[in-house]
KEBA-286061 format. One line per 4 residues: their letters; for each residue x, y, z of C-alpha. Coordinates in Angstrom, 2 decimals, padded with zeros to 5 digits, always signed. Example, Ala and Ser with C-alpha at 12.3 -4.5 7.8 and 13.67 -1.06 7.14 Angstrom:
2
AS> +012.30,-004.50,+007.80 | +013.67,-001.06,+007.14
% end
This chain:
341
MSRF> +084.21,+098.44,+152.09 | +087.23,+099.65,+150.21 | +086.62,+096.91,+147.67 | +083.05,+098.20,+147.18
RFVV> +084.32,+101.76,+146.61 | +086.88,+100.42,+144.10 | +084.15,+098.63,+142.07 | +081.93,+101.71,+142.08
SALA> +084.82,+103.91,+140.96 | +085.70,+101.49,+138.16 | +082.09,+101.47,+136.98 | +082.01,+105.26,+137.02
VLMI> +085.15,+105.47,+134.90 | +083.71,+102.90,+132.48 | +080.47,+104.92,+132.14 | +082.42,+108.13,+131.44
LTLS> +084.54,+106.46,+128.80 | +081.47,+104.89,+127.19 | +079.66,+108.22,+127.04 | +082.75,+109.89,+125.62
FTSA> +083.20,+107.34,+122.85 | +079.53,+107.15,+121.82 | +079.34,+110.94,+121.46 | +082.22,+111.09,+118.96
GAQA> +081.92,+111.06,+115.18 | +079.86,+112.88,+112.57 | +076.13,+112.88,+111.97 | +074.46,+109.72,+110.70
LADE> +072.65,+109.55,+107.39 | +069.21,+111.10,+107.55 | +066.59,+108.73,+109.01 | +069.17,+105.96,+109.34
GIGV> +069.62,+106.02,+113.12 | +072.88,+105.93,+115.03 | +075.41,+103.32,+116.07 | +076.01,+101.91,+119.52
NVLD> +079.77,+102.22,+120.01 | +082.02,+104.30,+117.79 | +085.05,+102.25,+118.80 | +083.43,+099.18,+117.24
DPAP> +082.19,+100.95,+114.12 | +083.71,+099.76,+110.82 | +087.03,+101.50,+110.09 | +088.31,+102.14,+106.55
IYPD> +091.36,+100.12,+105.49 | +091.63,+100.63,+101.72 | +091.98,+103.04,+100.12 | +093.94,+104.63,+102.95
LWES> +094.53,+108.38,+103.38 | +095.76,+109.94,+100.10 | +096.20,+106.51,+098.54 | +095.55,+106.08,+094.83
VFTK> +093.21,+103.62,+093.17 | +093.47,+102.76,+089.50 | +089.96,+101.62,+088.64 | +086.68,+103.52,+088.59
TPTF> +085.01,+100.70,+090.54 | +087.41,+100.09,+093.44 | +086.93,+097.42,+096.08 | +086.67,+099.09,+099.48
RFTQ> +088.08,+097.26,+102.51 | +087.21,+097.93,+106.13 | +087.07,+096.28,+109.56 | +084.01,+094.20,+110.35
YNDV> +081.45,+095.54,+112.81 | +080.38,+092.70,+115.12 | +079.02,+090.01,+112.79 | +077.33,+092.46,+110.41
TKYC> +077.58,+091.88,+106.63 | +075.35,+094.75,+105.42 | +077.27,+097.98,+104.85 | +076.92,+101.38,+103.22
ITVR> +079.74,+103.05,+101.26 | +079.48,+106.80,+100.66 | +081.79,+108.54,+098.18 | +081.91,+112.29,+097.68
NGYD> +084.11,+114.91,+096.04 | +087.33,+115.67,+097.90 | +087.03,+119.43,+097.40 | +083.27,+119.95,+097.53
ENIV> +081.52,+117.71,+100.06 | +078.17,+118.73,+098.61 | +078.99,+116.66,+095.53 | +078.08,+113.12,+096.57
YYTY> +078.86,+110.62,+093.83 | +076.99,+107.73,+095.41 | +075.73,+106.06,+098.56 | +075.88,+102.32,+098.00
KGTA> +074.33,+099.70,+100.28 | +075.23,+096.06,+099.83 | +076.36,+092.78,+101.32 | +080.08,+092.63,+101.99
TCWD> +082.36,+089.63,+101.95 | +083.92,+089.31,+105.40 | +086.70,+087.14,+106.73 | +088.79,+087.23,+109.89
GECK> +087.60,+090.67,+110.97 | +087.94,+092.36,+107.56 | +085.28,+093.05,+104.94 | +085.32,+094.10,+101.32
LTPD> +082.63,+095.57,+099.14 | +082.74,+096.61,+095.47 | +080.03,+099.09,+094.47 | +078.91,+098.59,+090.88
IALT> +078.87,+102.36,+090.34 | +081.75,+104.11,+088.57 | +083.62,+107.05,+090.05 | +082.45,+109.85,+087.77
GGVV> +084.80,+112.57,+089.02 | +087.60,+111.50,+086.67 | +091.30,+111.12,+087.43 | +093.53,+113.77,+088.99
TYLN> +094.07,+116.33,+086.24 | +096.47,+119.26,+085.90 | +094.95,+122.64,+086.94 | +091.56,+121.07,+087.69
DTKG> +091.22,+120.64,+091.46 | +087.75,+119.11,+091.39 | +088.78,+116.14,+089.27 | +090.20,+112.94,+090.66
YYQW> +089.98,+113.76,+094.39 | +087.52,+111.70,+096.43 | +086.53,+110.92,+100.01 | +084.85,+107.80,+101.35
TVQA> +083.39,+106.37,+104.52 | +081.59,+103.22,+105.61 | +078.64,+102.42,+107.90 | +077.31,+099.13,+109.20
KEGP> +073.62,+098.20,+109.36 | +072.61,+097.34,+112.92 | +068.94,+096.74,+112.27 | +065.97,+097.93,+110.20
GIWT> +066.72,+101.58,+109.44 | +069.54,+101.71,+111.98 | +073.11,+102.40,+110.87 | +076.32,+103.17,+112.69
PVQT> +077.33,+106.85,+112.61 | +079.16,+108.37,+109.68 | +082.87,+108.26,+110.51 | +085.50,+110.72,+109.30
FVDF> +085.78,+110.65,+105.51 | +089.08,+109.35,+104.10 | +090.68,+111.21,+101.17 | +091.85,+109.17,+098.19
MLGT> +092.65,+109.72,+094.53 | +091.82,+108.09,+091.23 | +095.05,+107.89,+089.25 | +095.77,+106.84,+085.72
SGFS> +097.29,+103.40,+085.25 | +099.40,+104.75,+082.42 | +099.29,+105.97,+078.84 | +100.56,+105.24,+075.35
SSFN> +101.06,+108.25,+073.08 | +102.05,+107.56,+069.47 | +101.71,+111.17,+068.23 | +100.50,+109.82,+064.87
VNKN> +097.21,+111.74,+064.87 | +097.11,+113.89,+067.98 | +098.83,+114.69,+071.26 | +095.84,+114.09,+073.50
NWVD> +096.42,+114.88,+077.20 | +099.73,+116.63,+076.44 | +099.91,+120.38,+076.98 | +102.65,+122.81,+076.01
ANGE> +104.17,+124.10,+079.25 | +106.83,+126.18,+077.48 | +107.53,+126.47,+073.76 | +105.64,+124.86,+070.88
WLLT> +105.44,+121.08,+070.64 | +104.09,+120.37,+067.19 | +102.91,+117.22,+065.44 | +104.83,+116.41,+062.27
TKGQ> +103.53,+114.67,+059.16 | +105.74,+111.70,+060.10 | +103.81,+111.14,+063.34 | +106.29,+112.69,+065.74
LKNS> +106.27,+115.47,+068.30 | +108.76,+118.24,+067.47 | +110.18,+121.10,+069.51 | +112.79,+123.60,+068.26
GITG> +113.79,+124.99,+071.64 | +114.27,+128.51,+072.96 | +117.74,+129.85,+073.64 | +118.56,+129.80,+077.35
EYTS> +115.26,+128.16,+078.34 | +113.87,+124.75,+079.20 | +111.05,+124.05,+076.81 | +108.64,+121.41,+078.07
ALFK> +105.39,+119.56,+077.49 | +103.31,+118.05,+080.31 | +101.03,+115.01,+080.45 | +098.02,+116.44,+082.26
KRIN> +096.90,+113.34,+084.18 | +098.72,+112.82,+087.43 | +100.97,+109.78,+087.75 | +101.25,+108.27,+091.21
DNFT> +103.33,+105.59,+092.85 | +105.82,+103.32,+091.10 | +105.96,+103.31,+087.30 | +108.02,+102.84,+084.15
YTIM> +108.15,+105.86,+081.85 | +109.68,+105.37,+078.38 | +110.16,+107.66,+075.40 | +111.73,+107.22,+071.97
MKLK> +113.45,+110.47,+071.03 | +116.09,+112.07,+068.82 | +118.23,+115.19,+069.23 | +119.42,+117.19,+066.24
SVDA> +122.23,+119.25,+067.74 | +124.25,+122.23,+066.55 | +125.90,+122.81,+069.93 | +127.44,+119.82,+071.72
RHFG> +125.95,+121.08,+074.99 | +122.40,+120.76,+073.66 | +120.37,+118.20,+075.65 | +116.88,+116.81,+076.07
GLIF> +114.89,+114.09,+077.76 | +112.04,+113.57,+080.18 | +110.69,+114.88,+083.51 | +108.91,+113.09,+086.33
NGNG> +107.78,+113.95,+089.89 | +107.03,+117.41,+088.55 | +104.37,+120.04,+089.12 | +104.57,+121.92,+085.81
LLYN> +104.90,+125.34,+087.45 | +107.44,+127.35,+085.43 | +110.10,+129.20,+087.38 | +113.18,+131.32,+086.67
PVSY> +115.72,+130.44,+089.40 | +117.68,+133.44,+090.66 | +120.83,+131.37,+091.15 | +120.74,+130.16,+087.53
PTEK> +119.82,+133.21,+085.40 | +120.70,+131.44,+082.13 | +118.29,+128.56,+082.82 | +114.76,+129.86,+082.51
NVWY> +111.38,+128.19,+082.79 | +112.39,+125.12,+084.75 | +109.63,+123.32,+086.65 | +109.48,+124.48,+090.26
HGIY> +109.50,+120.79,+091.19 | +110.76,+118.15,+088.80 | +113.38,+115.47,+088.23 | +115.00,+115.80,+084.80
VVYR> +116.61,+112.82,+083.04 | +118.48,+114.13,+079.98 | +121.20,+113.16,+077.52 | +123.49,+114.81,+074.95
NDQK> +124.82,+113.61,+071.61 | +128.31,+113.28,+073.07 | +127.01,+110.08,+074.74 | +126.58,+111.59,+078.18
AAIF> +123.49,+111.54,+080.41 | +122.63,+113.37,+083.64 | +119.93,+113.85,+086.27 | +118.90,+117.29,+087.55
VWQG> +116.65,+117.66,+090.60 | +114.72,+120.91,+090.79 | +113.01,+121.22,+094.14 | +111.35,+124.40,+095.33
GANT> +112.90,+126.30,+092.43 | +116.45,+125.29,+093.39 | +118.80,+122.76,+091.82 | +119.22,+120.39,+094.77
GGLP> +121.40,+117.76,+093.15 | +121.10,+114.71,+090.97 | +123.89,+113.03,+088.99 | +126.55,+114.78,+086.88
WTTC> +127.11,+114.15,+083.19 | +128.07,+110.49,+082.91 | +129.20,+108.54,+079.85 | +126.54,+106.17,+078.49
SSIV> +128.03,+104.41,+075.48 | +124.63,+103.03,+074.44 | +123.49,+106.52,+073.33 | +123.26,+106.81,+069.54
PGGW> +124.57,+110.31,+068.66 | +122.08,+112.09,+066.43 | +119.91,+108.99,+066.20 | +116.86,+107.54,+067.90
NEIE> +117.30,+106.67,+071.55 | +114.92,+104.89,+073.91 | +115.02,+106.43,+077.39 | +113.44,+104.28,+080.10
VTTE> +113.01,+105.39,+083.72 | +111.69,+102.95,+086.31 | +110.87,+104.24,+089.79 | +110.57,+102.06,+092.87
VDTM> +109.61,+104.12,+095.92 | +112.50,+106.63,+096.05 | +114.95,+104.89,+093.71 | +115.06,+105.35,+089.95
YVKI> +116.76,+103.25,+087.31 | +117.60,+104.69,+083.90 | +118.18,+102.59,+080.80 | +119.16,+103.97,+077.41
NDTP> +118.50,+101.64,+074.50 | +117.85,+098.84,+077.02 | +121.27,+099.27,+078.64 | +121.51,+100.33,+082.32
CLTF> +122.94,+103.84,+082.54 | +122.08,+105.64,+085.81 | +120.71,+104.74,+089.26 | +119.67,+107.43,+091.69
THPM> +117.84,+107.77,+095.02 | +115.59,+110.77,+094.62 | +113.64,+113.00,+097.04 | +109.94,+112.40,+097.52
VEET> +108.05,+115.65,+096.93 | +104.39,+116.09,+097.82 | +101.93,+117.80,+095.48 | +103.82,+116.66,+092.41
GYVG> +103.32,+113.62,+090.21 | +103.26,+114.96,+086.66 | +105.58,+113.78,+083.89 | +106.80,+115.65,+080.86
LTQY> +109.24,+116.12,+077.99 | +112.00,+118.73,+077.90 | +114.95,+120.13,+076.00 | +117.47,+122.89,+076.61
RYSA> +119.56,+124.77,+074.07 | +122.48,+127.17,+074.50 | +122.85,+128.09,+070.84 | +120.94,+130.87,+069.12
ETEK> +120.51,+128.45,+066.21 | +117.60,+126.04,+066.09 | +118.08,+122.79,+068.01 | +115.46,+120.11,+067.44
MLVD> +114.06,+117.42,+069.67 | +111.79,+114.78,+068.13 | +109.67,+112.32,+070.13 | +108.32,+109.29,+068.25
WATL> +106.29,+107.88,+071.12 | +105.91,+107.95,+074.90 | +104.48,+105.28,+077.19 | +103.99,+104.93,+080.91
EVDT> +102.85,+101.95,+082.99 | +102.01,+102.27,+086.68 | +102.82,+099.35,+088.96 | +099.26,+099.09,+090.28
P> +098.44,+097.01,+093.38
% end
C-alpha cells in the first residue's frame, strides 16, 4: 500500500513539473503552434550573450531538438524589438546534438557605432519545426553584436570613420593626419566603429616636440567621453575610460589607465631605445584577453595586464602638450586587425 502511495506521489510531482516547464517561455510565432516541452526546445549556443560576430551572415549554432532538422532563426534589433531584420526558416546541419544554420540574409543593422545605439546591437532566437505549421515556442532572445574585423586608414584622401573628440585633426597634403595640440589638454581622435575582443592596433606616427615632456600615441578600451579629472587639474579632456599607450622623444614610453575618470595605474615612463627621436615610429599594441604587448619599431617595449571595462571598446589617437608653443603629432597610417574566431 505504501508502495502504491509512493508511485502516485511520484506521478503527481512529475505532472506538476511537466506543467511548470511547458508553461514557460514567450509566445510562439503567429499561427505557428507551440512546442511540447520547453526543456527540450533548441537552445542557442553561438553567438552567446553579448558575444560579437564579424560577418553580416553569421552561422548560428544551437542544440538539436529531438531529431528535427528544420529550424527558424529570428533576428531583431537589440534596442527596438519591433524592428525585426528577418525570420529565416531552413534545414540545419546537425551532428552529435548540435545544429548550425547560416541564413543567406545579411544583418542590415550595421556594426556597433559610436553615439548610435540602434546600430550593431542584435538579438536572436531559434525554434524547431515539430510538424506542419507547428513550431516550438519562442525562447528568450539572446543579445549579440556585429563588430568590425578591423580597419586600414591611410589618410591619403580622407579620414573616414575617424571623428575629432578634442582638438582638430586635419589631413595634410602629404597624406597624413596632423594635430597641433592644446596646452594642458589631451587632444584625441576616435575611430567610431567599436572594436571588440583580441586585436592588433598599429599606427605610424611622428612627434615634433618643443618641450621634452611632450608625448603622444594611441588609446584603446576607451569610451570617448571627455572628462576633466578633479585630482589632475592640469590634464583636461581625458577619456573617462581608456588605456593610453604613449611615448616621448627622449626614448621613453608609458601606459596610463583612465578608469571612471581616475588614473588607476599603468606603467611608468620606461626607456625604449628603439624609439626614433623626432622621427617616424611604428607603435604596435596587441591585446590577448587582459594582457597587452607593446612593440615600437618591431621591438618589444612594454607588457601590461590591464583591467577589463564594460561599455568601452573604442580606439583612438592622442597627444598631450605642456608648452604654450605648438607641438605637432603626425599620423601616417593606422591599422587594426581583430583576432576573429
